[in-house]
N, C-alpha and C positions, 0 to 999 in steps of 0.2 A: 504494500500500500504506500503510494507516494503521498506526501503531505508536507504542508508548511504550517507553521504555528507562530502566533504572537500573543503576548500577554498585555493586559491593561490593568493597572491598579489606580483607582480613583475614589478616594474616600469621601470626596465632596459631593458625589452623585449617588443615586440609588444603586448603581452597579458597583459591587465590591470587587469583583474580578471578572475577567472575560478572556477567553482564548478561542481562536478559530483554527480549525484544521480543514485542509482541502482533501476531500476523499475521492478516490478513483475506484472504479470497478476492479476487482481482483484480476490479475493478468490483463491489465488494461490494453496493452498493445495488441494481444491476440483477439480480445473482445472487440476492440475498435475496428480491426480489419474485417471481422465477421459482420459487424452491424452497419458501419458507416461507409459511404454517405447515404443519408436518407432524404430523398426529395420530398418537399412539403407541397401537397396539393393545395388548391385554393381554399378548400373547406377547413384547412388547419391554420390558416393565416389570421389567427385571432390573437391580438397582442395584449389583451387585458390581463390583470393580475388576479390570482386565485389564492387569497390568504386564509389560513385555518390555524387554530391552536387547539391543543388537547390538554386538559388539566388533569394531573395525576396526584393522588393524595399521599405523596411521599417522595423521597429522593430516588434517583436512578444511578446506576453504575455507569460513569462516563465512558470508561474504556469499553464496556460491553455495548453501550449505545453506539459508539463509533464503529466497533466491529460489525454490529448488526446493520448499521447504515451502509458499510462497505458490502456486506452480503446482499443487501437489497439493491444497491447499484449494480452489482454483478448480475442480479436477476433482471433488472430493468436498465441495461447499460445506456440506452438512448437518452436517459434522463441526465446523463453527464455531458451530453452533446452541446454544441454551440451553433447558433444561427449564422449562416453564410450566404452571400449572394455575389454574383459576378458583376461588378460595376453597378450600373443602374438598371440592369436587366432583371425584371421580376417575372419574366414569362416562364411558361412551363416547357419551352422547346429550345434546347434540351432540358429535361427536368432537373438536372444537376445544377442549374443556375441558381436555384433557391433551395437550400438543403440544410440538414443538420450534419455536422462533422465533429470529430473528437475535440474535446476541450483540452487546453494545455494544463489548467490548474485543477480540474475536477470540480467537485461540488462543495461549497463552503458549509461546514457544520460548526456552529458556534455554541460554546458552553459558557454560561455566566452564572454568577451568584449575585442576588440582590438582597437587600435587608427588609424593606417595607413590603406590606401586603399588597396584592393586586386584586382588582375587582373580579368577582365570580360571575357577574351578570353577563349574559350573552347578548351584547349590543352590536349589531352588524355595522354600525357607523363608527364605533370606537375601536379602531385598529391601533393597538399600542405598539410603538416601536421597541418598547422594552421586551415584548414577547415575540414579535414577528419582524424579521428583516425583509424589507420590500425588495423585489427584484426590479431590474431595469426593463421598462416597457418601451423605451425609445430605441427602436431597432435601426435607426438611420445609419449607425456606424457599422452595420453588418457587412459592408463591402470593403472595409478597411482591413489591411493585413494584421494589425494588432488587436482586432476586436476579439475579446475573450470574455464576454459577459455571461455568467452562468444563467441557465434557464430555471434553476431551482436554488433556493436557500433554505436551510433548516437551522433551528435555534432551540437549545435546551436551557431553560431558565429555572434555577432553583431559588425559592424564596425561603430565607432562613427564619423569618418571623412565623410563617404558617406551616413550614415543613412540607411545602408543595412544589411540584414541578410543572412547568408549562412547556409543552413541545410545540414549537411554532413552525409553520410551513408557509412558504410563498412560492408560487411557480408562475411562469409565463404560460398563458393558455395554449400557446403554440406547441408546448411539449405534451399536452394531453388534457382531456376533459375531466369532469368531476369524478367519473368512475375510475379513471386512471389514478387520480390522487388517492381515492379510496383503496384501490389495489396496492399502491405503493406503501401507504401508511400502515395498512394491515400487514403487509409482508415485513415491514420494519419491526412492528410489534411482535410478530411471530418469531423472527430471527432473534430478537432480544430475549425471548423466552426459551430459546433453543429448539424451536419448532420449525417445521417446514411450512411455506406458504400453502394455504388450502386451495388457492386458485391455480389453474394450469399455467404453464410457462408462457410468457407473453409472445405474441406473434406480431409481425410487421407488415401484414398483408394490406393494411389500410394505406401505408405509404407507397406500396409497390404496385397497386392495382386500382385503376380508376376507369369509369365508363367514359366513352367519348364525350367531349364537351358539347353542350347544347348552347349555342350563343343566342343572346337575346336580341335577335334581329328579325323576328317574324311574329305575326299576331298570335300564333299558337303559344309560343313561349311566353309572350307578354301576358296572355290570359292566364297561363299556368302560374306565373309568378304572382299575379294579382290575387289569385284564389288561394294558393298554398304557401307562398313565400312573400307576403305583402311587405315585410320589412326590408326586402332586397330590391324593391322597385326603384329606389333612388339612393345614390351614394352622395354624401356631402363632404366637401373639403374639410380636412381635419380641424382647421381653425374655426370654421362655421359650426362643425359638429360639436366642438368643445364648448362654444358659446351656448348652443342649444341645450346641451347636457347640463351646463351650469344653471341656465335659466329654469330647466325642469327640476333640478335639485332644489334651487332656491324657493320654488313655488310648492314644495312638498315637504312632508314630515315623515319621520320613520315610525313604523308600527311593529311592535314585537309582541306576538300572541302565543299562548300555550293552549292548545285544545286537548282536553283530557280524553282518555280512552272512552269514558262513559259518554261524554258530550259527542264524540265522533260517532259512537254507536247509534245515538239518537238521531243525529243528522243524517246518517246513512239510511235509517229507517224512514225518515221523512222524505228523502230523495227517492227511495224505492217505491213510494206511492205514485210516482209519475208513470202513467200507463205506457208511454212511449219508450221506456228504457230497455225493453226486451227481457231476456231471461237472466242476463248477467246482473249480479248484485252491484250496487254503486260502491266504488272503492272509497276508502277513507279520504284520499287526496281529492277525488272528484266531488265528494260531498262537501268538504271544506271549501273548495273553490266555488262551488255553486252557492254556498252560503255567503261567502265574501262578495261575490259579484252581485247577488240579489240585495245584500245589505248596502253596498256602495251605491247601487242604483237608486236607493231610497234617499240618497244625499246629493247625487250628482245632477246637474242640469243637462250635461252631455253624457248620457249613460254608456256603460260598457255593453257592447253588443257582439263582441267576438272574444274567444279565448284561444290563445296560442300555447299549446303544451310542449315543452321541451322534452324530448325523449331520446334515448340512445338506441340506435339500430344495430349495435354490436350484438352478434350472435343470433340474429333473426334467421330462421331457416331459409336456405336457398331452394329454388325449385329443383326437382329431380332431373329435369330434362335439359339442363344447361350444357352447352358445348364447352370443350376445353378452353377456348379463348374468350368465353363470355365473362363479363364482370360478375364477381361474387361479393355478397355482403360480407364484411369482415367478421372473423370468428369471435367467440365470446370473450377471449382474452387478448384481442387485438389492441395495441396501444394507439395513441393519437386521439383525434377528435372524431367521435361518431355520433354527434348530437344533431338533431334536426327538429323541425317544428311541425306539430299537427294542429292545424288551424280550423276552427269551427266555421261553418257558414255564418253570415250575418243573421243574428237572431232578431226577432221582433221585440219591441219594448216589453210586451207581456211575457214572452219567453224568457227574456233576460231578468225578469223579476221572480222567476221560479227556480228554487234550488234544484228540483228534479229535472226540469227542462234543460238547465245549463249543464248539469252533471251528465245527462244522457247525450247531449251534443258533444261534450268532451270525449266521452267513451267512444262514440261513433267515429269521431275525427281521428283519434289515436289508432283505432282498429284499422281504419282505411289507410292511414299513413304507414303502418307496419307491413305493407305489401311490397314485394320485391320490385315490381315495375314502378311503383310510386317512389320508393327510395332511390332506385337507379336514376330516375329522372330528376329528383331533387338534387342528387349529387352532381349529375351532369350539368344542371343549370347553375348550381351554387359555386362549383369550382371556378369557372371563368370570371364570375362576379368577384370572388375572393381575390383572384389574381389582379383583376382590374383595380380593386380597392387599394391594394398595397402598391401597385404601380403608380396610381394617381394620388396616393396619400389621402385617401378618403374612407369614410366609414358609413355603414347603413344606420339609420335611426330606428332602433329596435322598439322604442316606446311610442305609444299612440294613444290619444285620448279615448278612443272607442275600443281598444284592445287591451286585455290583461294577459301578460305573459306569465306562465306558471312553470316553475322548475321543481320537480318532485324528487328526482334522484332516489327512486324507491329502493335500490340495492345498497344505499349508503348507510349502513347501520354502524355509525361512528363509535358506538360503545364497544365494538370489538377491538378497537385500537387502544387497548388498556394496558399494554406493556407489563402484564402479569398482575396488575392490581385488581382485576376483575371488572366486568362490565357494569356492576352495580355501584362503582365508585370512580367513574370517569366522566368528564364533561367536555364536550366538543363545542368549539366556538367557530362559527362560519361568518366571516366578516364581509362587509360591503353590500349595500343595498342600492337599488336603482329605481328610478321612477317607472311606474307601470309594470314592475317585475316582482313576482312573488316567489320566495323560496319556501318550500314546505318539506321539512326533513324530520325523520324520526328523532324524538327528543331523547337526550341523554340525561343521566342522573344530575341532581343538584345538591349542593351542600347547604344544610340549614344553619341557622344562627347558633344552635346548640352544638354544632359540630357533627351531627348525624347526616346521613345521606338519604335523599328521597329518590326512590326508583320511579322513573317515568315510562315504564314499559307500556307500549300501546299509545302513548301521547304523541302529538305532533307539534313542532314549533313552526311558526309562520313569521317570516320577516318580509316586509314590503314597505313601500312609501305610498302615501296617499296625498292628494292635493291639500294644501294647508287649510284652505277655507272649509273643508269638510272633516278635518281631522278630529276635532272635538266631538262633533255630532256622530261621526262614525264609531268612535270609541265608546261613546255613551250608549249607542244602540246595541253594540255587542255586549256591553256589561248588562244592559237591561234584559237582553235576550237570555244570555247564558247564566246569569246569576239570579234570575227570577225564581221565585218559589214554584211557579207553575211550569218551568222548563221541563220537558220539551214541548208541552202542549201549546204554549204561546207561539212558538215558531211553526208548529204543525198547522195551527189555525190560519196563520198568515199564508202558509204554502197552499192550503186548500182554496183560499180566496184567489191566489195568483193563478192556480191551475184552472179555476172556474172561468177565468177570463180568456183562457186559451182553448179549452176543450169545447167541442160542440155540445149543445143542450142535450142532456140525457146521458152523457158519457159518464162512466164510472170513475169516481175520484178515490 
């Protein structure tokens, strides 16, 4: 293992000591020759940051954490790579013009000790630099010979006052989506405990296999984008995009909600009363989304009429009749970004007021999107748009007044990243919230004031931003609904009224 190390002693700051090691995959030269270079398709050219922290109720063995990190990088060697491009050419022809190559320094892993206590509350807006080292998202230097910015940074912070450890993570979205982060952190936790990763060995088929690009120069493609990828209809210069994002942030406030397993069960039952849902039972995520949309629409002058669900197409079954040269959906352990959007049709105002109607529309849109031909065309359309965006230094506007984007990440059971302390005493923090964007993740445990830990099995945490002018009213409505003595009958009564406006006279409610 090649590494560099430096020490910091600063008694005037909260940091008592700090050292950083640069970790490489074991047998890095041989691994690098086997893995790199990896050409990045347009769908992977997402430069945002993905920061996470995991709170552990005790100290960790630093040497063992470092060795386990090395083991994990050996398992996921592409994570040690660096972004490269040839001059100003961002095109995919040849594909090696924009790629991941071996890094000179490896991945930085920082260990530090601090004295004062850190907050336990999971606030997506409060990204503490004490816990997470941010990665560089400015990739303009990727064509320079000396460019060696890591795509991942990890940090292990021990708090002497509370005897707790924060494991911080930040990665460039180009290196992989949320499921990849989940796979990596779980493997790190497993290696630390002397266990093998439960997931299969990662594959790189996502990087090496893409369907032929479908260029947006005909009415059919334009209509497809408008219906299924509306956020890609227009790219905005990065300076304009930044102003638009800042204005949206400034006009919205953060919302942090916990839905208990019992509340979710009741909301699912209420949504299940919708006659148009078919045989499938409403999922917890869809029930919560239906409730959030219908509640927000009681406050908004410009209501939400579409829901865009982010899902991973990793591991979806390919048709049996594919020819050897046909494109294939990446396997279940493929690395990279395999995220896409399942967008509902535009709902009527009455439909958008019904928990069941919204939930059923989401279920149908996701089921239709998880089709081989639909996924293939989405990738074929999205790839050239991603290339164009990076070539022109522009971004799509993913938020919209009439659309709510929901990211559920159903497989991300972050309590499994417990590094031997047990899932009942680990708390995961997912940072960063965006306007019009909802994160709905399985809840992890929380530490109480008396020092005990509360299990949140079956609960879901929701992080989002809502327009400032409706924030107080929205939160008051939710409290009045879920904390009422008559819950869930109060919500069920309102749902029957909403359904009565949609269904024909005489239809069964």
